N, C-alpha and C positions, 0 to 999 in steps of 0.2 A: 109135771105141767108148769109149775111156777118156775122151774129151772130153765125150761125151754124159753119161756117168755123173757126171763132176765138175760139169758144168753143172746137171744135175738135183739133185745134192746141194747145190750152192751156192744154187740157187733154193729148195730146201726149207728150207735154213738161214735164208734171208732171210724165208721165210714164217713159220718158227718164231720168228725174232727179232721180226718184226712182231706175231705173235700174243702173244709174251711181253710186248712193250711195251704192247699193248692190254690184256693181262691185268693188267699192273702199273697201268696207268691206271685200269682198272675197280676194282682192289684199293684204289688210293688213294681213288677216289670212294666205294667202300663203307666204307673206314675213316673218311672224312669224314662220311658219313651215320651211321656207328655212333657217332662222337663227338657228332654233332648229336643223335642219338637219345638217347644217354646224358645229354647236357646237358638235353634236354627232359624226360627221365625224372627227373633230379635236380631240375629246376625244378618238375616236377609234384609230386614228393615233398615239396619244401619248401613249395609252396603247400598241399598236403594237410595237412601238419603245422600250418601257420599257420591254415588253415580249421578244423582239429580243435581247435586251441587256442582260437580265437575261439568255436567252438561250445561248448566247455566253459565259457568265460567267460559266454556267453549263457545256458547252462543254469543256471549258478550264479546269475546275475542274475535269471533267471526264478524260481528257487527262493526267492531273497530277496524278489522281488516278490510271490510267492504268500504267503510268510509275512507280509509287510507287509499284503497284502490281507486275510488272515485276522485279523491283529491290528486292522486298520482296521475290519473288520466287527464284531469284538467291542467295539471302542471305540464304534462307532456304536450298538450295542445298549445299552451303558452310558450313552451320552449321551442316547439316547431315554428310558431309564429315569429319568435325572436330570432331563431336560426334563419328564417326566410328574410327577415329584415336585415340581419347581419350580412347575409349573402348578397343582398342588393347593395348594401353600403360598401361591401368589399368590391363588388363589381364597379360601382361608381368611383371608389378610390383608385382602382386599377386604371380606369379610364382617365381620371384626373392625373394620375402619375404619368401615364403615357403622354397626355397633353402637356404636362409640365416638362417632361423630357424633350418633347418636340419644341416647346418654347425655349428651353435651355439651349438646344442646338441652334435655334434661330438667333437667340441673343449672342451665342458664340460667333456665328457668322457675321452678325452686325458689328460685334466688337472687332473682329478681324478686318471687316470693311472700313470701320472707322480708324483702326490703326494704320491701314494702308493709306487712307486719305490724309491722316496726320503726317505720315512719312512724306507723302507727295507735297503737302502744304509746307513741311519743313524744308524740303528741297527747293520749292518755289521761293520760300523765304530767303534761303541762302543765295539763290540767284538774284533776288531783289536787293539783298544787301550788297552783293558784288556790283550790281548796277549803280547803287547809291555811292559806293566807294569810288567807282569809276567816274561818276559825275562829279563827286567831291574833288577827286584828283584833277579832273579837267578844269574845275573852277579855280584850283590853286595854281594852275599853270601860269607862267609869265605872259604879259600882254604880247600880242602878235606884232610883227614888224609893220611899218607903215604901209607896205604894199599889200598887206592882207586885210586892210581896214574895210575893203568892200566885201570880202568873203565872210568876215566875222559876223555881221548881222544875220547872214543866211544860216551860218552854223548855229548861232544862238537861237534863231527861230526854230531850226530843226530840233535842237536839243530841248527847247521849251515844249514843242509838240510831243516829242517822245516822253518827256517827263509828265506832261498832262495825261497822255494815254496810260502811262504806268500808274499814275495816281487813280485814274478811273478804274483800271483793272484791279488795283488793290482794294479800292472801295467796294467794288462788286464782290470780291472774295470775302471781305469783312462782313458784308451784308449776308452773304450765303452762310458763312460760319455762324453769324448771330441767329439766323433762322434755324439752323441745326441745333444750336445750344438751347434755344427756348422751346423747341417743339418736342413733344414726347415721341416715343418710337412709332406710335400709330400714325403720326403725320410725316414721318421721314420718307424720302423717296423709295427707299428699299424695304419699307415695312410691309408692303403688299405687292408681290410680284405680278399679280393679275391686274391690279389697278394702281399704278404709280400715283403717289400723292405729292404735289409740289406747292401747296398753298403756303408753306413755311417760307418760300423765297419771295413771295409777293405780298402777303398780308400777315398781320400778327397772329400768333397761334392762339386758338380759343382756349387752350389749356396751358397756361404758362407754368403751372407747377405740376411736376410729375409725381404721382403717388410713390412714396418711399417703398411701400411693401410690394409694388409691382415692378419698378425699374431701379431698385437700389444698386444693382450691380453695374448699371451704366452711368452712375454718378461720376466715376473717375474719368470716363471718356468725356462727359459733359464739361468737367473742370478743365480738362486738357483743351477742349474746344474754346472755352472762355479765355484761357491763357494765350491760345493761338490768335484769338480775336484781338487781344490787347497788343500782341506783337505786331499784327498787321496794322492796327491803328497807329502805333508808333512809327512804323515804316511809312504809312501814308502821311503822317505829319512831317517826317523828314523829306519825303518827296515834294510836299507842298512848299517846304522851305527852299528846297533846291530849285523848284519851279520859280519861286519868287526871286531867288538870286539870279537865275538865268534870264528872267524877264528884265532885270535891271540892265543887262547888256544892251 
């Protein structure tokens, strides 16, 4: 009987020892699982923090991108406005260039007309000089014979009238050239085909000084007109002298 009790208690102790060993092994496994779970939790927390930090950075970048997009849109609006203004300026410049080309063509035509008038004036000047030479040659001729004393006063009177008419014609030509030399292109007869302007031949020009930046390329023609005026004045003086000498007969 005592052996049976001891044997049963020994077997129970063995069972308890085996159970305790299995419990310890399960505890060790559970502790390992707990450690692994804690490690995974810590890793998850770390990844969460990293993802949260990256998300905050992305949100900040998104805000900056939105701000840049708004500023870009405002700049686009400004650039579109500037482009519209530049387009309008370009159109106005094209119109101004076209008008300038038209004025240039008009000025070229005026210069050609003035050149032709100068050539005609030079031709008339040559004719007047030939007339003066002829009158001077006639004045240097020897006195007529006695039988022509009655005819000579009539010839002298005719010559005097011809010289007077020539002087008046030259004086009108000088006055006309003076009017062209003083008057700007807007007062010249050929400046407006639809409404010819002739006040420069009768009254002083209201604008005696032509702006350099508008009519600079006609300065040469004006200088030639002034020179032509001086030549006609000299011719007029010579004609006056010839008229005085003829009046002495």
